[in-house]
C-alpha positions in Angstrom: 0.0 0.0 0.0 2.9 2.4 0.9 4.4 1.6 -2.5 1.3 2.8 -4.4 1.2 6.0 -2.5 4.9 6.6 -3.5 4.0 6.0 -7.2 1.0 8.4 -7.0 3.1 11.0 -5.3 5.9 10.7 -7.9 3.3 10.9 -10.7 1.9 14.1 -9.2 5.3 15.7 -9.0 6.1 14.8 -12.6 2.7 16.2 -13.7 3.3 19.4 -11.8 6.8 19.8 -13.4 5.5 19.4 -16.9 2.2 21.4 -16.4 3.8 24.9 -17.0 5.5 23.8 -20.2 2.2 22.4 -21.6 0.4 25.7 -21.3 1.5 28.6 -23.4 -1.1 31.2 -22.7 0.2 33.8 -20.3 -1.7 36.7 -18.8 1.6 38.7 -19.0 1.4 38.6 -22.8 -2.1 40.0 -22.8 -1.1 42.8 -20.4 2.1 43.5 -22.4 0.3 43.9 -25.7 -2.9 45.4 -24.3 -5.0 42.7 -26.1 -7.5 40.1 -25.0 -6.7 36.4 -25.3 -8.8 35.8 -28.5 -6.5 38.2 -30.3 -3.8 35.5 -30.5 -5.8 32.3 -29.8 -8.4 30.7 -32.0 -12.0 30.2 -30.9 -11.2 26.6 -29.9 -9.4 27.7 -26.8 -6.0 28.7 -25.5 -3.9 25.8 -26.8 -4.7 26.6 -30.4 -2.9 29.7 -31.7 -4.3 31.8 -34.6 -2.2 33.5 -37.3 -1.3 36.4 -35.0 -0.4 34.0 -32.1 1.9 32.0 -34.2 3.7 35.2 -35.4 3.9 36.4 -31.8 5.4 33.1 -30.6 8.0 32.8 -33.4 9.1 36.4 -33.3 10.4 36.7 -29.7 7.0 37.5 -28.2 6.6 40.7 -30.2 4.1 41.9 -32.7 6.6 44.3 -34.3 6.5 43.9 -38.1 3.3 41.9 -38.2 1.4 42.3 -41.4 -1.9 40.5 -41.5 -2.5 38.3 -44.5 -5.1 39.6 -46.9 -8.6 38.2 -46.3 -10.2 36.6 -49.3 -13.9 37.5 -49.3 -16.2 35.0 -51.1 -18.2 36.3 -54.0 -21.8 37.3 -53.1 -24.4 34.6 -53.5 -27.5 35.8 -55.4 -30.6 35.8 -53.3 -33.0 35.5 -56.2 -32.8 33.8 -59.5 -32.5 36.1 -62.5 -33.4 34.9 -66.0 -30.9 36.0 -68.6 -31.5 35.5 -72.3 -33.9 33.3 -74.2 -34.5 29.9 -72.8 -35.4 27.4 -75.4 -35.3 23.7 -75.3 -34.7 21.3 -78.2 -38.3 20.7 -78.7 -39.1 24.4 -79.3 -36.3 24.8 -81.8 -37.2 21.6 -83.6 -40.9 22.5 -83.9 -40.1 25.9 -85.3 -37.7 24.4 -87.8 -40.3 21.9 -89.0 -42.9 24.7 -89.2 -40.6 26.8 -91.3 -39.8 23.9 -93.7 -43.5 23.1 -94.0 -44.3 26.7 -94.7 -41.6 26.8 -97.4 -43.0 23.6 -99.0 -46.5 25.0 -99.0 -45.2 28.2 -100.7 -43.3 26.2 -103.3 -46.4 24.0 -104.0 -48.6 27.1 -104.4 -46.0 28.7 -106.8 -45.8 25.6 -108.9 -49.6 25.4 -109.4 
């Protein structure tokens, strides 16, 4: 029983030693830059850094020289359908062609009489 307590105690000490290195969010950074935490971190929580947070971490904890990447805005989606041009299906075109040919044949028949 005493051995199990020693193992648990040892595990707690190791966990406490590694806990500060696992967390990277520091209130000092927020105070230093006069920004809130979501400025550098994504919406998923403190472990995930956004674009600004990655820049801050890789540039000696400074925002000096940071230029945000241009945001690509999606094209607007039309809210209503707009009809453009003449919409004809194959049936309409075929019927008009047959009618034109028949009219020409009737005209030729009448002229030959």
